[in-house]
Backbone as a printed PyTorch tensor [residue, N CA C, xyz], in Angstrom:
tensor([[[  0.6930,  -1.2920,   0.1050],
         [  0.0440,   0.0340,   0.1690],
         [  0.9690,   1.0200,   0.0940]],

        [[  2.0460,   1.2820,   0.7570],
         [  2.8760,   2.3850,   0.8190],
         [  3.3260,   2.4860,  -0.5490]],

        [[  3.8870,   1.7970,  -1.3860],
         [  4.5440,   2.2060,  -2.7550],
         [  3.4120,   2.7350,  -3.8100]],

        [[  2.2140,   2.4090,  -3.4740],
         [  1.0980,   2.7310,  -4.2940],
         [  0.9760,   4.2250,  -4.1970]],

        [[  0.7160,   4.6220,  -2.6740],
         [  0.5450,   5.8810,  -2.3300],
         [  2.1040,   6.7580,  -2.7990]],

        [[  3.1210,   6.3290,  -2.6790],
         [  4.2970,   7.0900,  -3.7890],
         [  4.0410,   6.7820,  -4.8990]],

        [[  3.7160,   5.9830,  -5.7270],
         [  3.7020,   6.2340,  -7.2510],
         [  2.2730,   7.1510,  -7.6630]],

        [[  1.2710,   7.2870,  -6.8230],
         [  0.2050,   8.2640,  -6.9040],
         [  0.9870,   9.5580,  -6.4670]],

        [[  1.5430,   9.5190,  -5.7570],
         [  2.4460,  11.3870,  -5.3800],
         [  3.1620,  11.6410,  -6.7660]],

        [[  3.8690,  10.7510,  -7.3730],
         [  4.8440,  10.7140,  -8.3080],
         [  4.1440,  11.0630,  -9.4250]],

        [[  3.1200,  10.4990,  -9.9670],
         [  2.1550,  10.6440, -11.1050],
         [  1.4200,  12.3750, -10.8570]],

        [[  1.3800,  12.5430,  -9.6270],
         [  0.7390,  14.1340,  -9.4950],
         [  1.7450,  15.3700,  -9.5580]],

        [[  2.7710,  14.8510,  -9.5250],
         [  4.2470,  15.7190,  -9.8030],
         [  4.2500,  16.2940, -11.3860]],

        [[  4.7320,  17.3170, -11.3520],
         [  4.9540,  17.8170, -12.9680],
         [  6.7650,  17.0610, -13.2900]],

        [[  7.0420,  17.5770, -14.3610],
         [  8.0720,  17.2140, -15.2700],
         [  9.3950,  17.5370, -14.4050]],

        [[  8.9170,  18.9060, -13.6040],
         [ 10.6100,  19.6980, -13.1630],
         [ 10.6000,  18.7530, -11.7020]],

        [[  9.4040,  18.8660, -10.8900],
         [  9.4390,  18.3560,  -9.6920],
         [  9.9370,  16.8900,  -9.6320]],

        [[  9.6080,  16.0200, -10.9460],
         [ 10.2200,  14.8270, -10.8830],
         [ 11.4630,  14.6520, -11.6560]],

        [[ 11.8150,  15.7360, -12.2080],
         [ 13.5010,  15.6640, -12.3010],
         [ 14.2580,  16.0100, -10.6060]],

        [[ 13.4560,  16.6740, -10.1200],
         [ 14.1770,  17.3560,  -8.8080],
         [ 14.3570,  16.0460,  -7.9600]],

        [[ 12.9630,  15.2310,  -7.8620],
         [ 13.0700,  14.2730,  -7.1250],
         [ 13.9420,  13.1820,  -7.4710]],

        [[ 14.3040,  12.7060,  -9.1970],
         [ 15.5700,  11.7680,  -9.4160],
         [ 16.8270,  12.5450,  -9.0860]],

        [[ 17.2320,  13.7550,  -9.1220],
         [ 18.5510,  13.8060,  -8.4390],
         [ 18.6740,  13.7490,  -7.2950]],

        [[ 17.5990,  13.9620,  -6.2480],
         [ 17.5470,  13.6220,  -4.7290],
         [ 17.9000,  12.2110,  -4.6670]],

        [[ 17.3070,  11.7450,  -5.4340],
         [ 17.4670,  10.1370,  -5.1540],
         [ 18.6220,   9.4650,  -5.6620]],

        [[ 19.0170,   9.8260,  -6.2500],
         [ 20.4240,   9.8210,  -6.9750],
         [ 21.5000,  10.0190,  -5.7120]],

        [[ 21.1180,  11.4770,  -5.3610],
         [ 22.3130,  11.9100,  -4.5450],
         [ 22.4960,  10.7520,  -3.3130]],

        [[ 21.3380,  10.3770,  -3.0510],
         [ 20.8810,   9.4760,  -1.9760],
         [ 21.6120,   8.1620,  -2.0300]],

        [[ 21.2440,   7.8220,  -3.1750],
         [ 21.8080,   6.4300,  -3.7340],
         [ 23.6390,   6.6200,  -3.4870]],

        [[ 24.1130,   7.5760,  -4.0860],
         [ 25.5520,   7.5840,  -3.7760],
         [ 25.8890,   7.8750,  -2.4760]],

        [[ 25.3740,   8.4150,  -1.4000],
         [ 25.6660,   8.1770,  -0.2830],
         [ 25.5230,   7.0930,   0.7250]],

        [[ 24.7230,   6.7310,  -0.0780],
         [ 24.4520,   5.3200,   0.7930],
         [ 25.5370,   4.4170,  -0.0400]],

        [[ 25.5700,   4.2240,  -0.9620],
         [ 26.9990,   3.5830,  -1.5880],
         [ 28.4310,   4.2580,  -0.8310]],

        [[ 28.5940,   5.1210,  -0.5340],
         [ 29.9270,   5.4980,   0.2030],
         [ 29.6670,   5.1450,   1.5560]],

        [[ 28.6330,   5.2200,   2.4980],
         [ 28.6540,   4.7190,   3.4890],
         [ 28.7300,   3.3220,   3.6460]],

        [[ 28.2550,   2.4040,   2.8900],
         [ 28.0560,   1.2040,   2.7160],
         [ 29.8870,   0.6030,   2.2580]],

        [[ 30.4010,   1.3330,   1.8170],
         [ 31.6810,   1.1230,   1.4510],
         [ 32.8280,   1.2760,   2.5040]],

        [[ 32.3160,   2.1310,   3.2760],
         [ 32.9860,   2.2350,   4.6090],
         [ 32.6170,   1.6810,   5.8820]],

        [[ 31.7700,   0.5120,   5.6850],
         [ 31.1940,   0.0140,   6.7880],
         [ 30.4930,   0.8920,   7.4850]],

        [[ 29.6910,   2.1070,   7.4410],
         [ 29.1400,   3.0950,   8.0380],
         [ 27.5210,   2.9520,   7.9030]],

        [[ 27.1760,   1.8870,   7.0070],
         [ 25.8020,   1.7540,   6.8820],
         [ 25.1320,   0.9880,   7.7900]],

        [[ 23.9020,   0.9810,   8.3000],
         [ 23.2670,  -0.0770,   8.9830],
         [ 22.2200,  -0.8330,   8.1280]],

        [[ 21.3710,  -0.0960,   7.3740],
         [ 20.4680,  -0.3540,   6.6970],
         [ 20.4120,  -1.0550,   5.3820]],

        [[ 21.2750,  -1.9280,   5.1290],
         [ 21.7360,  -2.0560,   3.3320],
         [ 20.7320,  -2.2950,   2.7210]],

        [[ 19.1270,  -2.6360,   3.0320],
         [ 18.1690,  -2.9340,   2.2180],
         [ 17.5530,  -1.5850,   1.9140]],

        [[ 18.4500,  -0.3470,   2.4090],
         [ 17.7010,   0.7710,   1.9570],
         [ 18.7920,   1.2720,   0.5050]],

        [[ 19.5120,   0.6210,   0.1320],
         [ 20.1030,   0.6000,  -1.3670],
         [ 19.0890,   0.2310,  -2.3820]],

        [[ 18.7940,  -1.0640,  -2.3770],
         [ 17.7930,  -1.6730,  -2.7050],
         [ 16.4520,  -0.3600,  -2.9810]],

        [[ 15.7210,  -0.4560,  -1.8290],
         [ 14.8140,   0.4870,  -1.6690],
         [ 14.8620,   1.3920,  -2.6270]],

        [[ 16.1580,   2.6040,  -2.5210],
         [ 16.4520,   3.5170,  -3.4190],
         [ 16.1760,   3.1330,  -4.9990]],

        [[ 17.2300,   2.5360,  -4.9920],
         [ 17.4950,   2.0480,  -6.7210],
         [ 15.8360,   1.6410,  -7.1210]],

        [[ 14.9800,   1.0620,  -6.4130],
         [ 13.8470,   1.1180,  -7.2390],
         [ 13.1070,   2.2620,  -7.0980]],

        [[ 12.7860,   3.0330,  -6.2800],
         [ 12.5540,   4.4040,  -6.5780],
         [ 13.0470,   4.9040,  -7.6300]],

        [[ 14.1350,   5.0780,  -7.7680],
         [ 14.7340,   5.6230,  -8.7310],
         [ 14.2710,   5.2520, -10.3350]],

        [[ 14.0280,   3.8200, -10.5580],
         [ 13.6280,   3.2340, -11.4730],
         [ 11.8810,   3.8680, -11.5050]],

        [[ 11.2970,   3.5550, -10.6900],
         [  9.7460,   4.2380, -10.5780],
         [  9.9490,   5.6060, -11.0200]],

        [[ 10.7920,   6.6070, -10.7180],
         [ 10.6150,   7.5620, -11.2490],
         [ 10.9270,   8.1560, -12.5930]],

        [[ 11.7240,   7.1250, -12.8800],
         [ 12.2440,   7.1500, -14.2290],
         [ 10.9730,   7.0220, -15.2640]],

        [[ 10.3710,   5.5010, -14.6170],
         [  9.3620,   5.4380, -15.5170],
         [  8.1010,   6.3440, -15.6600]],

        [[  7.9150,   7.0290, -14.8760],
         [  6.8520,   7.9230, -14.7340],
         [  7.3800,   9.0850, -15.5840]],

        [[  8.5240,   9.5520, -15.8310],
         [  9.0690,  10.6300, -16.2320],
         [  8.4550,   9.8410, -18.1060]],

        [[  9.4460,   8.8580, -18.2130],
         [  8.8350,   8.3880, -19.5580],
         [  7.6550,   8.3040, -19.8380]],

        [[  6.6080,   7.5600, -18.8700],
         [  5.1090,   7.8700, -19.6350],
         [  4.6480,   9.1820, -20.0070]],

        [[  4.9610,  10.4350, -18.9790],
         [  4.9930,  11.7310, -19.3040],
         [  5.5810,  12.2820, -20.3710]],

        [[  6.2640,  11.7580, -21.1800],
         [  7.1600,  12.3090, -22.1350],
         [  6.0380,  11.4030, -23.5220]],

        [[  5.7610,  10.3840, -23.0500],
         [  5.1030,   9.8130, -24.3510],
         [  3.8020,  10.4590, -24.3950]],

        [[  3.3220,  10.6840, -23.2390],
         [  1.8380,  11.1800, -23.2730],
         [  1.7800,  12.4810, -24.0340]],

        [[  2.6570,  13.4070, -23.8320],
         [  3.0490,  14.6880, -24.3010],
         [  3.6270,  14.4100, -25.8480]],

        [[  3.6150,  13.4430, -26.4580],
         [  3.7250,  13.4800, -27.5370],
         [  2.6980,  13.5700, -28.6870]]])
């Protein structure tokens, strides 16, 4: 249920907001990988979660681009 709410929120955002969300998610993924490499990361499953969120954001961006054509 939590994922459906997240995807619904993403679909309600504009393309600019989605791009900002994508940049923020990529920065978070970089930081998580850095923490993992230095053995400072406690919750390693967060990396997988952020990667999937990035894919969700990119999918919605592509859907909006396809509709705009």
